[in-house]
N, CA, C and O atoms as CSV, one atom per row, in Angstrom:
chain,resi,resn,atom,element,x,y,z
A,1,UNK,N,N,-10.240,9.358,-6.947
A,1,UNK,CA,C,-9.218,9.255,-5.190
A,1,UNK,C,C,-9.177,7.699,-5.359
A,1,UNK,O,O,-10.110,6.979,-5.716
A,2,UNK,N,N,-7.671,7.262,-4.970
A,2,UNK,CA,C,-7.186,6.468,-5.211
A,2,UNK,C,C,-7.068,6.328,-3.735
A,2,UNK,O,O,-6.694,7.154,-2.902
A,3,UNK,N,N,-7.485,5.053,-3.590
A,3,UNK,CA,C,-7.577,4.261,-1.799
A,3,UNK,C,C,-6.744,3.033,-2.070
A,3,UNK,O,O,-6.793,2.265,-3.030
A,4,UNK,N,N,-5.800,3.021,-0.776
A,4,UNK,CA,C,-4.494,2.068,-0.756
A,4,UNK,C,C,-5.511,1.230,0.280
A,4,UNK,O,O,-6.198,1.715,1.179
A,5,UNK,N,N,-5.396,-0.213,-0.130
A,5,UNK,CA,C,-5.281,-1.628,1.077
A,5,UNK,C,C,-4.577,-2.079,1.882
A,5,UNK,O,O,-4.690,-3.105,2.552
A,6,UNK,N,N,-3.556,-1.070,1.837
A,6,UNK,CA,C,-2.297,-1.777,2.634
A,6,UNK,C,C,-2.721,-1.817,3.948
A,6,UNK,O,O,-2.605,-2.882,4.555
A,7,UNK,N,N,-3.173,-0.886,4.476
A,7,UNK,CA,C,-3.496,-1.414,5.732
A,7,UNK,C,C,-4.499,-2.390,6.472
A,7,UNK,O,O,-4.712,-2.223,7.673
A,8,UNK,N,N,-5.027,-3.257,5.871
A,8,UNK,CA,C,-6.187,-4.029,5.436
A,8,UNK,C,C,-5.383,-5.740,5.304
A,8,UNK,O,O,-5.511,-6.793,5.928
A,9,UNK,N,N,-4.476,-5.243,4.051
A,9,UNK,CA,C,-3.553,-6.599,3.641
A,9,UNK,C,C,-2.847,-6.991,5.166
A,9,UNK,O,O,-2.794,-8.164,5.533
A,10,UNK,N,N,-2.240,-5.708,6.117
A,10,UNK,CA,C,-1.285,-5.933,6.534
A,10,UNK,C,C,-1.642,-6.547,8.151
A,10,UNK,O,O,-0.943,-7.196,8.928
A,11,UNK,N,N,-3.333,-5.921,8.282
A,11,UNK,CA,C,-3.831,-6.554,9.446
A,11,UNK,C,C,-4.433,-7.833,9.015
A,11,UNK,O,O,-5.129,-8.258,9.937
A,12,UNK,N,N,-4.446,-8.456,8.206
A,12,UNK,CA,C,-5.107,-9.596,7.913
A,12,UNK,C,C,-4.125,-10.570,8.489
A,12,UNK,O,O,-4.353,-11.605,9.116
A,13,UNK,N,N,-2.918,-9.990,8.127
A,13,UNK,CA,C,-1.702,-11.164,8.719
A,13,UNK,C,C,-1.093,-10.351,9.492
A,13,UNK,O,O,0.120,-10.461,9.312
A,14,UNK,N,N,-1.385,-9.476,10.378
A,14,UNK,CA,C,-0.789,-8.732,11.860
A,14,UNK,C,C,0.883,-8.455,11.733
A,14,UNK,O,O,1.854,-8.711,12.444
A,15,UNK,N,N,0.685,-7.847,10.544
A,15,UNK,CA,C,2.176,-7.138,10.035
A,15,UNK,C,C,1.699,-5.761,10.711
A,15,UNK,O,O,0.714,-5.023,10.737
A,16,UNK,N,N,3.335,-5.892,11.382
A,16,UNK,CA,C,3.409,-4.026,11.761
A,16,UNK,C,C,4.418,-3.489,10.525
A,16,UNK,O,O,4.976,-4.052,9.583
A,17,UNK,N,N,4.368,-2.316,10.944
A,17,UNK,CA,C,5.156,-1.297,9.774
A,17,UNK,C,C,6.449,-2.038,9.643
A,17,UNK,O,O,6.757,-2.571,8.576
A,18,UNK,N,N,7.198,-2.084,10.684
A,18,UNK,CA,C,8.824,-2.285,10.825
A,18,UNK,C,C,8.832,-3.444,10.094
A,18,UNK,O,O,9.486,-3.279,9.064
A,19,UNK,N,N,8.317,-4.694,10.209
A,19,UNK,CA,C,8.158,-5.871,9.982
A,19,UNK,C,C,8.032,-5.553,8.265
A,19,UNK,O,O,9.074,-5.178,7.728
A,20,UNK,N,N,6.859,-5.682,7.440
A,20,UNK,CA,C,6.843,-5.186,6.478
A,20,UNK,C,C,8.466,-4.377,5.516
A,20,UNK,O,O,9.281,-4.556,4.610
A,21,UNK,N,N,8.039,-3.480,6.569
A,21,UNK,CA,C,9.491,-2.366,6.133
A,21,UNK,C,C,10.995,-3.739,5.881
A,21,UNK,O,O,11.593,-4.042,4.849
A,22,UNK,N,N,11.128,-4.174,7.060
A,22,UNK,CA,C,12.607,-5.232,6.529
A,22,UNK,C,C,12.052,-5.845,6.148
A,22,UNK,O,O,11.729,-5.013,5.299
A,23,UNK,N,N,11.009,-7.401,5.645
A,23,UNK,CA,C,10.898,-7.891,4.946
A,23,UNK,C,C,11.004,-7.433,3.269
A,23,UNK,O,O,11.293,-8.211,2.360
A,24,UNK,N,N,10.792,-6.434,3.164
A,24,UNK,CA,C,10.177,-5.902,1.740
A,24,UNK,C,C,11.522,-5.246,1.178
A,24,UNK,O,O,11.826,-5.529,0.019
A,25,UNK,N,N,12.354,-4.389,1.912
A,25,UNK,CA,C,13.566,-3.933,1.780
A,25,UNK,C,C,13.067,-2.516,1.630
A,25,UNK,O,O,13.975,-1.761,1.285
A,26,UNK,N,N,11.757,-1.860,1.805
A,26,UNK,CA,C,11.547,-0.915,1.477
A,26,UNK,C,C,11.724,0.170,2.679
A,26,UNK,O,O,11.858,-0.232,3.835
A,27,UNK,N,N,11.719,1.561,2.367
A,27,UNK,CA,C,11.639,2.666,3.184
A,27,UNK,C,C,10.886,2.603,4.312
A,27,UNK,O,O,9.810,3.173,4.133
A,28,UNK,N,N,11.024,2.081,5.554
A,28,UNK,CA,C,9.639,2.710,6.694
A,28,UNK,C,C,8.449,3.722,6.573
A,28,UNK,O,O,7.239,3.655,6.787
A,29,UNK,N,N,9.468,4.861,6.059
A,29,UNK,CA,C,8.867,6.037,6.043
A,29,UNK,C,C,7.420,5.984,4.586
A,29,UNK,O,O,6.226,6.225,4.405
A,30,UNK,N,N,8.255,5.648,4.117
A,30,UNK,CA,C,7.209,5.043,2.085
A,30,UNK,C,C,6.044,4.112,3.011
A,30,UNK,O,O,4.899,4.561,3.062
A,31,UNK,N,N,6.325,2.973,3.645
A,31,UNK,CA,C,5.193,2.039,4.216
A,31,UNK,C,C,4.438,2.405,5.049
A,31,UNK,O,O,3.249,2.103,5.152
A,32,UNK,N,N,5.336,3.391,6.011
A,32,UNK,CA,C,3.931,4.771,6.373
A,32,UNK,C,C,2.952,5.693,6.027
A,32,UNK,O,O,1.884,6.125,6.461
A,33,UNK,N,N,3.502,5.798,5.339
A,33,UNK,CA,C,2.627,6.529,4.346
A,33,UNK,C,C,1.967,6.036,3.465
A,33,UNK,O,O,1.278,6.883,2.897
A,34,UNK,N,N,1.823,4.736,2.967
A,34,UNK,CA,C,0.997,4.035,2.405
A,34,UNK,C,C,0.203,3.274,2.643
A,34,UNK,O,O,-0.646,2.695,1.964
A,35,UNK,N,N,0.620,3.253,4.184
A,35,UNK,CA,C,-0.700,2.407,5.537
A,35,UNK,C,C,-1.594,3.456,5.946
A,35,UNK,O,O,-2.814,3.310,6.026
A,36,UNK,N,N,-0.827,4.757,6.262
A,36,UNK,CA,C,-2.104,5.881,6.559
A,36,UNK,C,C,-2.466,6.744,5.656
A,36,UNK,O,O,-2.784,7.888,5.979
A,37,UNK,N,N,-2.472,6.191,3.996
A,37,UNK,CA,C,-3.106,6.508,3.053
A,37,UNK,C,C,-2.752,8.171,3.019
A,37,UNK,O,O,-3.610,9.047,3.130
A,38,UNK,N,N,-1.252,8.414,2.834
A,38,UNK,CA,C,-1.094,9.710,2.445
A,38,UNK,C,C,-0.324,9.956,2.010
A,38,UNK,O,O,0.089,11.114,2.080
A,39,UNK,N,N,0.321,8.977,1.293
A,39,UNK,CA,C,1.613,9.011,-0.113
A,39,UNK,C,C,1.079,9.988,-1.545
A,39,UNK,O,O,0.044,9.697,-2.145
A,40,UNK,N,N,1.705,10.816,-1.833
A,40,UNK,CA,C,1.132,11.553,-2.831
A,40,UNK,C,C,1.596,10.783,-4.400
A,40,UNK,O,O,1.266,11.042,-5.558
A,41,UNK,N,N,2.283,9.994,-3.952
A,41,UNK,CA,C,3.086,9.528,-5.386
A,41,UNK,C,C,3.841,8.164,-4.932
A,41,UNK,O,O,4.534,8.284,-3.922
A,42,UNK,N,N,3.789,6.478,-5.737
A,42,UNK,CA,C,4.357,5.707,-5.368
A,42,UNK,C,C,4.922,5.517,-6.480
A,42,UNK,O,O,4.469,5.691,-7.612
A,43,UNK,N,N,6.282,5.028,-6.034
A,43,UNK,CA,C,7.355,4.085,-6.977
A,43,UNK,C,C,6.652,2.732,-7.810
A,43,UNK,O,O,6.001,1.970,-7.095
A,44,UNK,N,N,6.763,2.362,-9.444
A,44,UNK,CA,C,6.275,1.617,-9.575
A,44,UNK,C,C,7.148,0.027,-9.149
A,44,UNK,O,O,6.619,-1.068,-9.337
A,45,UNK,N,N,8.003,0.138,-8.788
A,45,UNK,CA,C,9.183,-0.473,-8.056
A,45,UNK,C,C,8.655,-1.086,-6.526
A,45,UNK,O,O,8.754,-2.266,-6.192
A,46,UNK,N,N,8.109,-0.049,-5.744
A,46,UNK,CA,C,7.263,-0.266,-4.845
A,46,UNK,C,C,6.080,-0.627,-4.876
A,46,UNK,O,O,6.015,-1.323,-3.863
A,47,UNK,N,N,4.987,-0.641,-5.384
A,47,UNK,CA,C,4.163,-1.441,-6.139
A,47,UNK,C,C,3.971,-2.980,-6.225
A,47,UNK,O,O,3.076,-3.758,-5.895
A,48,UNK,N,N,5.244,-3.092,-6.832
A,48,UNK,CA,C,5.899,-4.323,-7.489
A,48,UNK,C,C,6.098,-5.556,-6.096
A,48,UNK,O,O,5.561,-6.658,-5.988
A,49,UNK,N,N,6.989,-4.921,-5.234
A,49,UNK,CA,C,7.820,-5.323,-3.916
A,49,UNK,C,C,6.406,-5.673,-3.525
A,49,UNK,O,O,6.285,-6.894,-3.624
A,50,UNK,N,N,5.208,-5.066,-3.094
A,50,UNK,CA,C,4.158,-4.834,-1.808
A,50,UNK,C,C,3.038,-6.321,-2.743
A,50,UNK,O,O,2.258,-6.951,-2.029
A,51,UNK,N,N,3.129,-6.655,-4.202
A,51,UNK,CA,C,2.139,-7.337,-4.823
A,51,UNK,C,C,3.109,-8.784,-4.915
A,51,UNK,O,O,2.596,-9.839,-5.290
A,52,UNK,N,N,4.316,-8.709,-4.594
A,52,UNK,CA,C,4.901,-9.372,-4.285
A,52,UNK,C,C,4.851,-10.750,-3.299
A,52,UNK,O,O,4.848,-11.979,-3.369
A,53,UNK,N,N,4.811,-9.579,-2.281
A,53,UNK,CA,C,4.977,-9.903,-0.897
A,53,UNK,C,C,3.722,-10.650,-0.320
A,53,UNK,O,O,3.832,-11.661,0.375
A,54,UNK,N,N,2.567,-10.102,-0.645
A,54,UNK,CA,C,1.120,-10.243,-0.512
A,54,UNK,C,C,0.470,-11.742,-1.747
A,54,UNK,O,O,-0.398,-12.607,-1.631
A,55,UNK,N,N,1.435,-11.380,-2.803
A,55,UNK,CA,C,0.743,-12.360,-4.036
A,55,UNK,C,C,-0.309,-12.127,-4.154
A,55,UNK,O,O,-1.205,-12.881,-3.775
A,56,UNK,N,N,-0.553,-10.635,-4.904
A,56,UNK,CA,C,-1.492,-9.917,-5.115
A,56,UNK,C,C,-1.907,-9.121,-5.954
A,56,UNK,O,O,-0.951,-8.348,-6.026
A,57,UNK,N,N,-2.675,-8.744,-6.663
A,57,UNK,CA,C,-2.671,-8.012,-7.640
A,57,UNK,C,C,-2.381,-6.539,-7.337
A,57,UNK,O,O,-2.328,-6.153,-6.169
A,58,UNK,N,N,-2.141,-5.488,-8.650
A,58,UNK,CA,C,-2.235,-4.499,-8.223
A,58,UNK,C,C,-3.674,-3.348,-7.615
A,58,UNK,O,O,-3.701,-2.348,-6.897
A,59,UNK,N,N,-4.812,-4.215,-8.418
A,59,UNK,CA,C,-5.990,-3.751,-7.710
A,59,UNK,C,C,-6.614,-4.242,-6.321
A,59,UNK,O,O,-7.537,-3.659,-5.752
A,60,UNK,N,N,-5.993,-5.368,-5.869
A,60,UNK,CA,C,-5.829,-5.547,-4.834
A,60,UNK,C,C,-5.707,-4.373,-3.891
A,60,UNK,O,O,-6.558,-3.948,-3.110
A,61,UNK,N,N,-4.266,-3.854,-4.154
A,61,UNK,CA,C,-3.670,-3.098,-3.244
A,61,UNK,C,C,-4.345,-1.474,-3.169
A,61,UNK,O,O,-4.624,-0.776,-2.194
A,62,UNK,N,N,-4.481,-1.194,-4.825
A,62,UNK,CA,C,-4.923,-0.216,-4.763
A,62,UNK,C,C,-6.535,-0.052,-5.270
A,62,UNK,O,O,-7.145,-1.103,-5.465
A,63,UNK,N,N,-7.225,1.196,-5.485
A,63,UNK,CA,C,-8.749,1.000,-5.621
A,63,UNK,C,C,-8.941,2.351,-6.055
A,63,UNK,O,O,-8.481,3.208,-5.300
A,64,UNK,N,N,-9.753,2.901,-7.529
A,64,UNK,CA,C,-9.883,4.226,-7.759
A,64,UNK,C,C,-11.407,4.378,-7.461
A,64,UNK,O,O,-12.256,3.710,-8.051
A,65,UNK,N,N,-11.736,5.446,-6.354
A,65,UNK,CA,C,-13.222,5.405,-6.070
A,65,UNK,C,C,-13.076,7.032,-6.844
A,65,UNK,O,O,-12.121,7.802,-6.748
A,66,UNK,N,N,-14.153,7.195,-7.491
A,66,UNK,CA,C,-14.852,8.179,-8.005
A,66,UNK,C,C,-15.530,8.842,-6.856
A,66,UNK,O,O,-16.430,8.389,-6.148
A,67,UNK,N,N,-14.533,10.780,-6.765
A,67,UNK,CA,C,-15.221,11.712,-5.910
A,67,UNK,C,C,-16.312,12.245,-6.698
A,67,UNK,O,O,-16.478,12.788,-7.791
A,68,UNK,N,N,-17.305,11.690,-5.228
A,68,UNK,CA,C,-18.168,12.573,-5.373
A,68,UNK,C,C,-18.820,13.883,-6.015
A,68,UNK,O,O,-19.873,13.982,-6.644
A,69,UNK,N,N,-17.987,14.752,-5.708
A,69,UNK,CA,C,-17.589,16.160,-6.510
A,69,UNK,C,C,-17.192,16.393,-7.620
A,69,UNK,O,O,-17.382,17.493,-8.139
A,70,UNK,N,N,-16.484,15.305,-8.293
A,70,UNK,CA,C,-16.133,15.332,-9.771
A,70,UNK,C,C,-17.391,14.879,-10.678
A,70,UNK,O,O,-17.205,14.716,-11.883
A,71,UNK,N,N,-18.326,14.728,-10.265
A,71,UNK,CA,C,-19.506,13.906,-10.832
A,71,UNK,C,C,-20.073,15.409,-11.753
A,71,UNK,O,O,-21.080,15.357,-12.459
């Protein structure tokens, strides 16, 4: 399972979804899906914009977590 840490990164900076969408030029719905961890796919351009904005690495934004049922 892939976990997205966008909500944590946004919370640390007290950002709203609308603020991040405006600042990055990303679609509000895209930001919302990532924030709620309901996105099923993410464009590389989106990941790049978020990493640049938060000055972070991909692994700071996403984390692979092994599903207990797949062992």
